[in-house]
DOVEX-316968 format. One record per atom (N, C-alpha, C, O, CB): residue in three letters; z, x, y. Coordinates in pm, whole numbers, padded with zeros to 5 digits, always signed. Each point is the difference from the previous one (the first is absolute). Glycine has a CB too. Example, Ala and Ser with C-alpha at 12.3 -4.5 7.8 and 13.67 -1.06 7.14 Angstrom:
<nodes>
ALA+00780+01319-00569ALA+00000-00089+00119ALA+00000+00090+00120ALA+00066+00104-00002ALA+00059-00293-00115SER-00197+00154+00222SER+00006+00082+00119SER+00073-00077+00109SER+00017+00051+00111SER-00232+00067-00174
</nodes>
This chain:
<nodes>
SER+00119-01723-01689SER-00123-00003-00099SER+00053+00047-00186SER-00072+00005-00099SER-00111+00083+00362GLY+00372-00051-00246GLY+00032-00034-00104GLY-00015+00184-00066GLY+00061+00028-00104GLY-00146-00353+00114HIS+00029+00397+00039HIS-00012+00162+00013HIS+00099+00061+00098HIS+00054-00064+00090HIS-00301+00047-00136ARG+00268+00161+00019ARG+00131+00040+00031ARG-00074+00182+00107ARG-00073+00095-00029ARG+00270-00258-00274MET-00151+00136+00373MET-00094+00113+00042MET+00101+00110+00140MET+00094-00040+00068MET-00369-00168-00134ARG+00216+00338+00070ARG+00162+00062+00069ARG-00101+00080+00126ARG-00086+00085-00025ARG+00321-00013-00243PRO-00190-00136+00435PRO-00077+00052+00080PRO+00035+00130-00022PRO+00057+00046-00099PRO-00087-00224+00247LEU-00015+00245-00033LEU+00032+00160+00022LEU-00004+00008+00151LEU-00094-00044+00066LEU-00021+00151-00292ALA+00233-00042+00282ALA+00051+00057+00127ALA-00203+00040+00023ALA-00068-00083+00061ALA+00432+00212-00104ALA-00412-00032+00001ALA-00112+00083+00049ALA-00149-00162+00019ALA-00116+00019+00038ALA+00226+00308-00218GLY-00062-00443+00146GLY-00105-00092+00023GLY-00100-00024-00103GLY-00104-00057+00033GLY+00140+00118+00178ALA-00013-00013-00368ALA-00045-00086-00086ALA+00054-00081-00099ALA+00118-00022+00028ALA-00235+00152+00028LEU+00095-00169-00129LEU+00035-00109-00080LEU+00002+00073-00185LEU-00094+00065-00046LEU-00042-00277+00269TYR+00234+00188-00282TYR+00013+00056-00135TYR-00030-00133-00093TYR+00069-00097+00030TYR+00119+00303+00037TRP-00269-00221-00162TRP+00074-00106-00127TRP-00027+00048-00103TRP-00110+00017-00052TRP+00094-00214+00133GLU+00149+00231-00127GLU+00048+00077-00072GLU-00022+00000-00133GLU+00008+00105-00064GLU+00113-00109+00218ALA-00157-00127-00219ALA-00068-00126-00077ALA-00160+00085-00045ALA-00073+00056-00082ALA+00210-00313+00258GLU-00119+00226-00091GLU-00182+00064-00044GLU-00046+00143+00074GLU-00116+00029+00031GLU+00020-00302-00036ASP+00250+00377+00030ASP-00012+00095+00058ASP-00134+00031+00069ASP-00073+00094-00031ASP+00245-00048-00115THR-00205-00177+00285THR-00083+00057+00052THR+00000+00028+00162THR+00059-00097+00047THR-00152+00007-00253LEU+00056+00174+00311LEU+00079+00014+00083LEU-00128-00060+00135LEU-00119+00031+00005LEU+00320+00193-00148LEU-00129-00310+00231LEU-00096-00049+00085LEU+00003+00053+00139LEU+00079+00068+00065LEU-00073-00256-00203VAL-00111+00135+00157VAL+00003+00077+00211VAL-00090-00053+00050VAL-00115-00003-00042VAL+00167+00240+00046ALA-00005-00291+00102ALA-00104-00060+00140ALA-00088+00093+00119ALA+00084+00078+00045ALA+00111-00255-00062ASP-00274+00192+00058ASP-00046-00002+00094ASP+00057+00166+00078ASP+00075+00033+00092ASP-00096-00341-00115LEU-00069+00377-00078LEU+00020+00151-00002LEU-00066+00040+00161LEU+00053+00088+00068LEU-00082-00046-00380HIS-00066-00103+00350HIS-00071+00007+00122HIS-00047+00149+00051HIS-00010+00054+00110HIS+00146-00266-00059LEU-00164+00253-00198LEU-00035+00208+00050LEU-00098+00002+00018LEU-00078-00049-00082LEU+00188+00189-00037GLU-00156-00080+00241GLU-00068+00101+00030GLU+00064-00089+00218GLU+00001+00068+00102GLU-00282+00030-00418LYS+00307-00204+00312LYS+00015-00088+00122LYS-00020+00101+00111LYS-00068-00027+00099LYS+00237-00156-00198GLY-00083+00355+00073GLY+00031+00062+00143GLY-00146+00015+00038GLY-00050-00045+00103GLY+00293+00185-00136ALA-00317-00060-00077ALA-00127+00054-00011ALA-00089-00146+00105ALA-00007-00005+00123ALA+00048+00175-00427ALA-00085-00253+00224ALA-00071-00091+00090ALA+00092-00029+00110ALA-00014+00112+00049ALA-00125-00213-00229TYR+00194+00065+00233TYR+00095-00014+00171TYR-00037+00136+00062TYR-00019+00003+00121TYR+00272-00150-00192ALA-00266+00273-00008ALA-00043+00135+00117ALA-00087+00002+00016ALA-00027+00056+00106ALA+00126+00073-00131ALA-00234-00186-00065ALA-00146+00005-00003ALA+00004-00104+00107ALA-00116-00003+00042ALA+00026+00076-00296LEU+00154-00152+00314LEU+00011-00069+00095LEU+00006+00021+00119LEU-00049-00076+00084LEU+00107+00008-00218GLY-00006+00162+00158GLY+00116+00093+00069GLY+00063-00059+00053GLY-00029-00031+00116GLY-00055+00185-00084MET+00209-00202-00096MET+00115+00008+00014MET+00102+00064-00049MET-00038+00026-00114MET-00046-00162+00160LEU+00211+00187-00030LEU+00047+00111+00059LEU+00126-00069-00138LEU+00101-00061+00033LEU-00203+00149+00314LEU+00062-00057-00513LEU+00097-00028-00096LEU-00079+00136-00113LEU-00102+00027-00064LEU+00185-00361+00120PRO+00025+00374-00027PRO-00034+00120-00137PRO-00063-00062-00137PRO+00006-00116-00040PRO+00215+00256+00117PRO-00280-00034-00132PRO-00114-00090-00117PRO+00070+00085-00162PRO-00050+00044-00104PRO-00265-00070+00307TYR+00479+00011-00134TYR+00067+00066-00143TYR+00074-00109-00145TYR+00045+00030-00110TYR+00026+00181+00323ASP-00089-00350-00135ASP+00073-00098-00058ASP-00112+00020-00171ASP+00078-00007-00095ASP+00032-00191+00381THR-00151+00204-00299THR-00045+00005-00176THR+00082+00089-00042THR+00073-00054-00084THR-00315+00017+00075ARG+00273+00163+00027ARG+00077+00096-00104ARG+00126-00051+00032ARG+00046-00024-00111ARG-00183+00247+00095THR+00233-00259+00107THR+00083-00059-00010THR+00040-00123-00061THR+00111-00013-00051THR-00139+00142+00187THR-00081-00243-00134THR+00025-00114-00101THR-00062+00010-00114THR-00020-00097-00073THR+00049-00037+00232LEU-00088+00318-00201LEU-00065-00078-00193LEU+00193+00161+00000LEU+00027+00036-00115LEU-00544-00112-00021GLU+00588+00125+00221GLU+00115+00072-00045GLU+00091-00085-00027GLU+00046-00012-00113GLU-00088+00190+00224ARG+00084-00255-00002ARG+00026-00118-00067ARG+00055-00105-00087ARG+00105-00062-00019ARG-00195+00163+00094LEU-00100-00084-00144LEU+00018-00084-00095LEU+00048+00109-00188LEU+00054-00024-00108LEU-00269-00186+00308ARG+00137+00342-00119ARG+00046+00108-00082ARG+00169-00013-00094ARG+00023+00030-00117ARG-00193+00106+00323LYS+00244-00179-00123LYS+00105-00003-00014LYS+00049-00089-00076LYS+00052+00023-00110LYS-00062+00071+00273VAL+00001-00179-00122VAL-00022-00205-00081VAL-00046+00041-00130VAL+00065-00019-00103VAL-00181-00166+00318ILE+00005+00242-00210ILE-00041-00048-00133ILE+00085+00128-00096ILE+00007+00007-00123ILE-00286-00142+00202ARG+00326+00209+00003ARG+00090+00160-00115ARG+00113-00118-00004ARG+00077+00027-00091ARG-00116+00320+00200ALA+00071-00452-00052ALA+00195-00003-00010ALA-00077-00086-00102ALA-00095+00079-00005ALA+00327-00069+00255VAL-00271-00116-00343VAL-00047-00129-00049VAL-00069+00067-00110VAL+00002-00046-00115VAL-00025-00120+00327ASP-00036+00269-00182ASP-00133+00005-00140ASP-00060-00106-00061ASP+00021-00038-00115ASP+00084+00203+00045PRO-00212-00233+00187PRO-00066-00181-00094PRO-00116+00120-00056PRO-00039+00115+00020PRO+00054-00446+00182THR-00045+00155-00326THR-00110+00058-00083THR-00108-00082+00064THR-00114+00003-00046THR+00235+00064-00188ARG-00080-00161+00367ARG-00122-00056+00091ARG+00015+00040+00174ARG+00106-00021+00058ARG-00120-00205-00251VAL-00056+00262+00234VAL+00029-00078+00123VAL-00139-00057+00102VAL-00106+00058+00024VAL+00343+00102-00040VAL-00191-00284+00059VAL-00114-00100+00049VAL+00053+00051+00155VAL+00112+00046+00020VAL-00154-00300-00229ALA-00058+00235+00311ALA-00016+00044+00156ALA-00071-00182+00029ALA-00104-00053-00038ALA+00032+00421+00047LEU+00171-00410+00065LEU-00038-00152+00009LEU-00112-00002+00131LEU-00010-00110+00053LEU+00277+00003-00151GLY-00336+00196+00144GLY-00145-00054+00087GLY+00081+00107+00158GLY+00115+00033+00029GLY-00219-00403-00158ASP-00057+00395+00204ASP+00033+00059+00109ASP+00085+00165-00028ASP+00062+00075+00075ASP-00060-00355+00027SER-00038+00285-00253SER+00030+00157+00020SER-00060+00098+00100SER+00060+00102+00031SER-00030-00139-00245PHE-00171-00001+00273PHE-00030+00090+00031PHE-00042-00073+00186PHE-00045-00115-00005PHE-00019+00254-00298HIS+00075-00090+00420HIS-00004-00043+00156HIS-00100-00061-00084HIS+00025-00099-00069HIS+00050+00261+00310ARG-00207-00097-00236ARG-00145-00067-00056ARG-00052+00023-00126ARG+00039+00088-00076ARG-00097-00072+00277SER-00042-00107-00226SER-00074+00042-00089SER-00083+00136-00063SER-00023+00037-00115SER+00053-00239+00200ASP-00057+00249+00028ASP-00085+00154-00003ASP+00078+00089+00011ASP-00032+00114-00032ASP-00148-00167+00128SER+00334+00016-00037SER+00115+00071+00025SER-00005+00121-00117SER-00030+00118+00015SER+00170-00342+00096ALA-00091+00132-00264ALA-00025+00057-00121ALA-00077+00088-00089ALA+00039+00067-00096ALA+00032-00212+00151ASN-00230+00126+00016ASN-00052+00137+00054ASN-00022+00163+00056ASN-00063+00100-00032ASN+00075-00282+00007ARG+00092+00131+00141ARG+00012+00087+00055ARG+00183+00093-00009ARG+00065+00047+00093ARG-00305-00201+00039LEU+00274+00149-00287LEU+00135+00054+00024LEU-00068+00181+00013LEU-00102+00055-00042LEU+00304-00283-00126ALA-00089+00268+00243ALA+00007+00158-00022ALA-00040-00011-00159ALA+00005-00094-00080ALA+00208+00189+00277PRO-00259+00060-00211PRO-00002+00036-00198PRO+00137-00030-00063PRO+00036-00065-00098PRO-00200+00291+00111GLU+00243-00130+00110GLU+00162+00067-00062GLU+00017-00170+00017GLU+00059+00011+00107GLU+00063+00312-00002ASP-00126-00432-00121ASP+00099-00110+00080ASP-00061-00074-00165ASP+00067-00042-00094ASP-00055+00027+00476LEU-00136+00020-00370LEU-00074-00074-00185LEU+00051+00020-00058LEU+00048-00080-00080LEU-00215+00088+00051LYS+00202+00190+00036LYS+00053+00044-00205LYS+00141-00088+00047LYS+00011-00102-00068LYS-00105+00445-00058PHE+00182-00330+00208PHE+00135-00055+00001PHE+00028-00099-00065PHE+00094-00003-00080PHE-00082+00072+00250LEU-00128-00215-00136LEU-00021-00077-00040LEU-00021-00063-00119LEU+00047-00109-00033LEU-00066+00172+00195LEU-00073+00030-00243LEU-00055-00024-00112LEU+00073+00105-00157LEU-00025+00002-00121LEU-00209-00080+00322LYS+00344+00163-00095LYS+00077+00033-00052LYS+00150-00126-00051LYS+00044-00038-00108LYS-00183+00274+00241LEU+00172-00261+00000LEU+00052-00139-00051LEU-00028-00090-00142LEU+00068-00036-00095LEU-00083+00044+00335GLN-00128-00023-00197GLN+00015-00033-00132GLN-00019-00053-00133GLN-00032-00106-00053GLN+00084+00142+00192GLN-00018+00087-00175GLN+00015+00098-00072GLN+00068-00036-00096GLN+00119+00027+00013GLN-00145+00104+00135GLY-00024-00227-00320GLY+00098-00057-00068GLY+00075-00126-00017GLY+00105-00044-00048GLY-00121+00225+00082ARG-00127-00229+00053ARG+00136-00159+00025ARG-00161-00054+00078ARG-00074+00065+00073ARG+00463+00012+00012GLU-00401-00217-00135GLU-00033-00117+00042GLU-00053+00029+00154GLU+00050+00100+00053GLU+00124-00228-00226TRP-00252+00065+00237TRP+00008-00012+00167TRP-00094-00106+00034TRP-00110-00016-00051TRP+00158+00266+00105TYR+00021-00339+00061TYR-00101-00138+00031TYR-00015+00052+00162TYR+00096+00023+00074TYR+00010-00273-00264TRP-00246+00263+00226TRP-00030-00031+00154TRP-00017-00152+00013TRP-00109-00030-00049TRP-00016+00259+00093ILE+00203-00360+00011ILE-00039-00082+00041ILE-00105-00033+00137ILE+00062+00035+00100ILE+00134-00036-00245CYS-00295-00038+00172CYS-00060-00012+00132CYS+00092-00058+00071CYS+00067-00091-00050CYS-00283+00078-00011GLY+00238+00060+00206GLY+00021-00084+00124GLY-00104-00036+00115GLY-00119+00029-00003GLY+00322+00067-00048ASN-00137-00162+00151ASN-00082-00054+00092ASN+00005+00196+00065ASN-00011-00005+00122ASN+00081-00361-00079HIS-00061+00459-00073HIS-00005+00081+00126HIS-00114+00076-00101HIS-00060+00079+00072HIS+00336-00065+00103ASP-00330-00008-00318ASP-00047+00066-00094ASP-00067-00049-00143ASP-00019+00042-00115ASP+00178+00075+00242PRO-00186-00269-00020PRO-00093-00050-00131PRO-00096+00165-00067PRO+00071+00051-00086PRO-00120-00372+00230HIS-00036+00374-00131HIS-00031+00101-00130HIS+00042+00117-00021HIS+00016+00083+00090HIS-00175-00170-00087LEU+00185+00108-00143LEU+00073+00149+00003LEU-00084+00049-00069LEU-00040-00075-00089LEU+00271+00057+00105PRO-00285+00139-00012PRO-00067+00122-00095PRO+00110+00074-00127PRO+00122+00015-00005PRO-00281+00052+00255ALA+00042-00033-00346ALA+00066+00020-00120ALA+00072+00127+00030ALA+00099+00027-00068ALA-00265-00148-00086SER+00125+00207+00255SER+00093+00085-00001SER+00139+00039+00031SER+00071+00100+00005SER-00248-00093-00005ILE+00182-00156+00019ILE+00178-00003+00002ILE+00083-00016-00121ILE+00123+00007-00002ILE-00152-00110+00204GLY-00071+00076-00331GLY+00102-00024-00125GLY+00023-00096-00049GLY-00091-00083-00008GLY+00176+00205+00067GLY+00020-00148-00103GLY+00073-00120-00067GLY-00136-00122-00007GLY-00120+00025-00001GLY+00413+00038+00120THR-00241-00168-00123THR-00107-00114+00036THR-00003-00126+00079THR+00070-00100-00018THR-00100+00179-00161VAL-00034-00064+00244VAL-00061-00120+00113VAL+00035-00146-00035VAL-00034-00039-00111VAL-00176+00185+00153CYS+00263-00216+00027CYS+00008-00166-00044CYS+00015-00085+00054CYS+00051+00045+00103CYS+00006-00003-00222ALA-00065-00163+00132ALA+00030-00158+00154ALA+00145-00007+00014ALA+00078+00018+00094ALA-00276-00224-00161THR+00212+00162-00107THR+00143-00038+00011THR+00041+00091-00167THR-00065+00098-00035THR+00052-00402+00214LEU+00129+00248-00261LEU+00081+00054-00058LEU+00070-00046-00088LEU+00115+00013+00041LEU-00133+00072+00106THR+00021-00152-00286THR+00087-00125+00022THR+00126+00059-00133THR-00051-00015-00111THR-00183-00230+00207ILE+00370+00301-00106ILE+00064+00060-00071ILE+00097-00141-00059ILE+00085-00028+00084ILE-00119+00296+00053CYS+00039-00358-00257CYS+00120-00013-00054CYS-00027-00181+00102CYS+00089-00084+00005CYS+00086+00418-00064GLY-00259-00346+00100GLY+00035-00119+00085GLY+00011+00015+00122GLY-00009-00092+00082GLY+00104+00022-00233VAL-00073+00189+00177VAL+00001+00047+00200VAL-00095+00061+00055VAL-00037+00114-00028VAL+00240-00069+00030THR-00253-00122+00085THR-00164+00054+00051THR+00013+00108+00079THR+00023-00045+00112THR-00127-00170-00097LEU+00102+00344-00011LEU+00026+00113+00109LEU-00190-00002+00083LEU-00107+00033-00052LEU+00358+00167-00139ARG-00223-00252+00330ARG-00120+00028+00073ARG+00046+00062+00209ARG+00091+00032+00076ARG-00238-00278-00305HIS+00063+00234+00222HIS+00016+00074+00234HIS+00073-00113+00055HIS+00114+00009+00045HIS-00394+00112+00046GLU+00181-00270-00098GLU+00015-00084+00094GLU+00065-00083-00068GLU-00036-00044-00109GLU-00134+00081+00243PRO+00268-00062-00080PRO+00098-00130-00079PRO-00126-00189-00044PRO-00096-00071+00031PRO+00399+00205+00195SER-00242-00122-00275SER-00120-00183-00024SER+00087-00149+00078SER+00112-00038+00035SER-00210+00122-00369ALA-00014-00119+00329ALA+00074-00129+00044ALA+00066-00125-00067ALA+00065-00095+00044ALA-00207+00167+00089ALA+00103-00036-00252ALA+00080-00088-00061ALA+00199+00005-00020ALA+00054+00103-00040ALA-00326-00099-00069GLN+00333-00098+00135GLN+00134-00007+00061GLN+00094+00065-00160GLN+00107+00060+00003GLN-00160-00321+00222SER-00019+00229-00337SER+00126+00012-00112SER-00081+00162-00078SER+00030+00022-00117SER+00066-00375+00048ALA-00177+00437+00129ALA-00106+00085-00023ALA+00187+00113-00065ALA+00116-00016+00039ALA-00449-00043+00211ARG+00274+00159-00353ARG+00075+00126-00109ARG-00101+00080+00051ARG-00120+00016-00021ARG+00229-00110-00229GLU-00003+00150+00342GLU-00103+00106+00044GLU+00055+00120+00136GLU+00094-00020+00077GLU-00292-00201-00154ILE+00123+00324+00074ILE+00053+00104+00042ILE-00127+00046+00039ILE-00104+00041-00051ILE+00318-00011-00076ALA-00138-00065+00294ALA-00115+00094+00136ALA+00033+00102+00087ALA+00105+00064-00002ALA-00187-00251+00031GLY-00016+00203+00053GLY+00039+00074+00091GLY-00040-00056+00102GLY+00035-00116+00020GLY-00025+00290-00130HIS-00126-00083+00237HIS-00062-00058+00120HIS+00060-00013+00103HIS-00047+00048+00103HIS-00055-00139-00218LEU+00238+00013+00117LEU+00094-00038+00106LEU+00087+00132+00047LEU+00048-00032+00109LEU-00037-00219-00213HIS+00009+00315+00089HIS+00103+00133+00044HIS+00144-00043-00004HIS+00060+00065+00086HIS-00231+00038+00083PRO+00237-00170-00220PRO+00147-00102+00005PRO+00107+00093+00085PRO+00039+00093-00071PRO-00067-00223-00201VAL+00080+00132+00390VAL+00080+00033+00056VAL+00156-00104+00019VAL-00010-00105+00064VAL-00223+00242+00017ALA+00351-00102-00134ALA+00090-00109+00025ALA+00082+00045+00156ALA-00001+00121+00025ALA+00031-00182-00328ARG+00036-00026+00400ARG+00081+00066+00016ARG+00141-00099+00061ARG-00013-00107+00059ARG-00190+00312-00045ILE+00296-00157-00036ILE+00175-00001-00037ILE+00030+00052+00128ILE-00057+00093+00056ILE+00101-00036-00328ALA+00116-00173+00341ALA+00090+00060+00014ALA+00084-00008-00054ALA+00057-00094-00055ALA-00117+00105+00179ARG+00092+00155-00109ARG+00131+00028-00029ARG+00155+00090+00053ARG-00003+00089+00084ARG-00186-00145-00224ARG+00288+00021+00086ARG+00113+00063+00110ARG-00048+00063+00190ARG+00022+00109+00053ARG+00088-00015-00343GLY-00169-00203+00336GLY-00068+00029+00129GLY-00100+00154+00019GLY+00009+00112+00050GLY+00220-00265+00039ALA-00332+00061-00176ALA-00136+00125+00003ALA-00106-00077-00030ALA+00033-00118+00007ALA+00073+00333-00096VAL-00225-00200+00056VAL-00064-00093-00073VAL-00046+00086-00045VAL+00029+00112+00042VAL-00055-00300+00043ILE-00081+00170-00207ILE-00064+00090-00091ILE-00137-00072-00010ILE-00019-00122+00004ILE+00238+00215-00140ARG-00325+00018+00121ARG-00143-00101-00030ARG-00068+00146-00123ARG-00032+00118+00008ARG-00042-00311+00326ARG+00078+00127-00396ARG+00002+00104-00191ARG-00154-00056-00046ARG-00027-00108+00054ARG+00354+00082-00183ARG-00411+00068+00057ARG-00070-00059-00073ARG+00065-00068-00154ARG+00109-00006-00058ARG-00274+00169+00205CYS+00058-00195-00165CYS+00115-00116-00144CYS-00124-00028-00079CYS-00118+00033+00019CYS+00346-00213+00123PHE-00143+00081-00276PHE-00040-00035-00073PHE+00005-00164+00017PHE+00090-00081-00023PHE-00048+00312-00083ALA-00169-00244+00152ALA+00085-00221-00010ALA-00023-00094-00086ALA-00121-00001-00024ALA+00100-00023+00228ALA+00073-00051-00259ALA-00032-00071-00157ALA+00097-00097-00041ALA+00120+00025+00010ALA-00216+00180-00094ASP+00048-00328+00032ASP+00083-00103+00050ASP+00031-00022-00178ASP+00034-00116-00024ASP-00149-00004+00318GLY+00111+00181-00376GLY+00022+00042-00154GLY-00112-00109-00094GLY+00014-00087-00087GLY+00292+00165+00131ASN-00423-00013+00035ASN-00098-00125-00045ASN-00123+00105+00056ASN-00068+00056-00086ASN+00214-00352+00123ARG-00168+00318+00084ARG-00158+00072+00070ARG+00145+00155+00077ARG+00110-00012+00053ARG-00391-00315+00072LEU+00215+00422-00154LEU+00054+00141+00060LEU-00101+00042+00083LEU-00118-00021-00029LEU+00251+00098-00162VAL-00102-00027+00282VAL-00129+00017+00119VAL+00049+00159+00080VAL+00063+00009+00105VAL-00108-00338-00036MET+00002+00430-00143MET-00001+00162+00008MET+00037+00101+00148MET-00092+00004+00083MET-00101-00070-00271PRO+00277+00118+00209PRO+00042+00119+00091PRO-00136+00055+00056PRO-00087-00023-00084PRO+00312+00093-00059ALA-00276-00006+00256ALA-00156+00103-00058ALA+00071+00101+00031ALA+00097+00014+00075ALA-00347-00114-00021PHE+00175+00189-00140PHE+00077+00096-00060PHE-00045+00177+00081PHE+00049+00111-00017PHE-00041-00308-00246GLY-00129+00143+00354GLY-00112+00058+00094GLY+00152+00103+00089GLY+00095-00067+00042GLY-00366-00200-00008ALA+00272+00409-00017ALA+00001+00033+00058ALA+00001-00081+00212ALA+00064+00011+00105ALA-00133+00133-00399TYR-00006-00189+00257TYR-00063+00021+00182TYR-00010-00183+00003TYR-00002-00052+00112TYR-00212+00355-00082ALA+00210-00357-00102ALA-00027-00155-00020ALA+00162-00117+00034ALA+00121+00005-00025ALA-00343+00099-00204GLY+00134-00187+00290GLY+00172-00026+00074GLY+00031-00111-00031GLY-00016-00030-00119GLY+00014+00142+00316GLY+00064-00229-00090GLY+00088-00116-00117GLY-00009-00121+00075GLY-00021-00008+00121GLY+00219+00161-00235LEU-00186-00219+00057LEU-00006-00217+00006LEU+00125-00053-00005LEU+00052-00003-00111LEU-00255-00042-00038ASN+00269+00000+00249ASN+00116-00074-00005ASN+00016-00042-00122ASN-00113-00012-00047ASN+00103-00048+00253VAL+00100+00027-00297VAL-00056-00128-00122VAL+00048-00129+00031VAL+00021-00088-00084VAL-00012+00239-00112LEU+00012-00164+00332LEU+00000-00167+00068LEU-00100-00023+00063LEU+00003-00100+00072LEU+00202+00080-00034ASP-00318+00096-00043ASP-00138-00008+00013ASP-00052-00122+00066ASP+00025+00010+00120ASP-00031+00126-00309GLU-00040-00219+00169GLU-00097-00095-00041GLU-00038+00024-00107GLU+00040-00054-00103GLU-00102+00015+00278ALA-00030+00133-00164ALA-00077+00074-00131ALA+00050-00069-00077ALA-00056-00093-00059ALA+00021+00314+00094PHE+00219-00163-00052PHE+00027-00050-00174PHE+00061-00147-00038PHE+00028-00062-00103PHE+00033+00316+00069GLY-00058-00272+00148GLY+00057-00137-00002GLY-00063-00130-00120GLY+00060-00098-00044GLY-00025+00179+00320PRO-00149-00043-00297PRO-00109-00078-00143PRO+00048+00091-00170PRO-00039-00032-00112PRO-00250-00003+00330LEU+00382+00151-00182LEU+00018+00070-00123LEU+00117-00030-00051LEU-00003-00007-00123LEU-00125+00172+00183PHE+00286-00198+00017PHE+00013-00015-00088PHE+00127-00092+00000PHE+00087+00008+00086PHE-00229+00190-00141LEU+00145-00277-00039LEU+00215-00111+00047LEU+00013+00092+00104LEU-00055+00108+00022LEU+00250-00185-00279ARG-00114+00013+00314ARG+00066+00065+00137ARG+00132+00038-00045ARG+00073+00098+00017ARG-00191-00241+00165HIS+00126+00020-00252HIS+00170-00003-00057HIS+00051+00080-00151HIS+00095-00009-00077HIS-00107-00248+00196GLN-00128+00350-00105GLN+00077+00072-00137GLN-00113+00145+00083GLN-00051+00095-00060GLN+00117-00331-00260LEU-00074+00206+00464LEU-00010+00184-00019LEU+00087+00075+00035LEU+00097-00022+00072LEU-00282+00019-00040GLU+00138+00137-00105GLU+00089+00118+00042GLU-00099+00120+00036GLU-00122+00012-00008GLU+00329-00086-00154ALA-00080+00177+00217ALA-00173+00104+00087ALA+00126+00170-00097ALA+00110+00050+00023ALA-00257-00219+00421TRP+00063+00185-00521TRP+00072+00127-00069TRP-00040+00057+00095TRP-00121+00003+00021TRP+00131+00006-00261MET+00142+00092+00380MET-00059+00064+00077MET+00005+00159-00048MET+00075+00045-00086MET-00026-00240+00259MET-00132+00259-00108MET+00004+00165-00056MET+00079+00056+00007MET+00061-00107+00002MET-00205+00141+00030GLY+00254+00070-00021GLY+00059+00078+00053GLY+00002+00142-00049GLY-00041-00002-00116GLY+00138-00189+00174ARG-00067+00311-00021ARG-00040+00141-00020ARG+00043-00007-00147ARG-00077+00077-00058ARG+00109+00054+00306ALA+00049-00182-00335ALA-00016+00103-00081ALA+00024-00161-00110ALA+00057+00023-00107ALA+00039+00304+00230ASP-00141-00489-00094ASP+00091-00089-00108ASP-00074-00110+00109ASP+00003+00013+00123ASP+00288+00116-00256VAL-00357-00235+00062VAL-00061-00121+00028VAL+00169-00116+00017VAL+00105+00003-00064VAL-00408+00073-00106TYR+00249-00178+00306TYR+00158-00085-00008TYR-00065-00105-00015TYR-00117+00020+00032TYR+00304+00077+00114PRO-00166-00205-00180PRO-00020-00155+00022PRO+00060-00004+00055PRO+00113+00048+00001PRO-00168-00144-00127VAL-00047-00018+00254VAL+00094-00110+00098VAL-00061-00143-00035VAL-00120-00027-00004VAL+00162+00200+00230LEU+00042-00243-00246LEU-00051-00168+00041LEU-00050-00058+00127LEU+00070-00021+00099LEU+00088-00012-00241GLY-00295+00008+00130GLY-00094-00043+00063GLY+00057-00107+00116GLY-00084-00039+00082GLY-00067+00095-00298SER+00320-00118+00230SER+00059-00103+00072SER+00060+00129+00091SER+00035-00019+00116SER+00016-00232-00295LEU-00042+00393+00112LEU+00048+00120+00144LEU-00097+00056+00070LEU+00055+00083+00072LEU+00118+00000-00181LEU-00308-00084+00131LEU-00104+00052+00036LEU-00040-00093+00141LEU+00005-00122+00020LEU-00065+00218-00285LEU+00020+00017+00352LEU-00010+00000+00099LEU-00166+00034+00034LEU-00065+00066-00081LEU+00335-00025+00088PRO-00330-00090+00114PRO-00117-00005+00034PRO-00009+00120+00080PRO+00098+00071+00023PRO-00124-00312-00045ASP-00131+00273+00079ASP+00069+00084+00112ASP-00054-00010+00121ASP+00048+00063+00094ASP+00009+00084-00239
</nodes>
């Protein structure tokens, strides 16, 4: 849509011209929610995710951070943050604008988590939202679908979280430590992208690598 943005290996997107950092699907407190149901999932993902977020914020030092929904695994999880995790989160917000876009997992968020809660946010004609819209020509950045890409390289098959884009719409990878992923060739992505323009920017350990849609493999 005429804007330059930099995907980061941690799974965040930096919009340098607007000094804005975008993250999606943190799913904070997912481990605690599963543990409460008796599932054997260690409830330590919140601190892991916040630590990763702190490293990204330190690296680019943005004046604005936008979380694209499902920041909490459940709305009521936001009220159950451990005091030290809430303090950590509020400290990350100091000195910068912070927006929480509501998601399907967290449609209602309390004032205690700081920042500004909104349904969508539009910056320079680009709409930031949680779920991708139905409009084929939408100029937007969204989350929700947790895209991953799968390719074959040097006799090995690699499957990684990715940024999925066609130059007009971009779907962010999930940032949360316990978030899963959906192959970008899944039918859920079909209506969102012009297939011949689809690119998957796959996350590596230290960089992000663009892959043409024609090279992508289904699961």
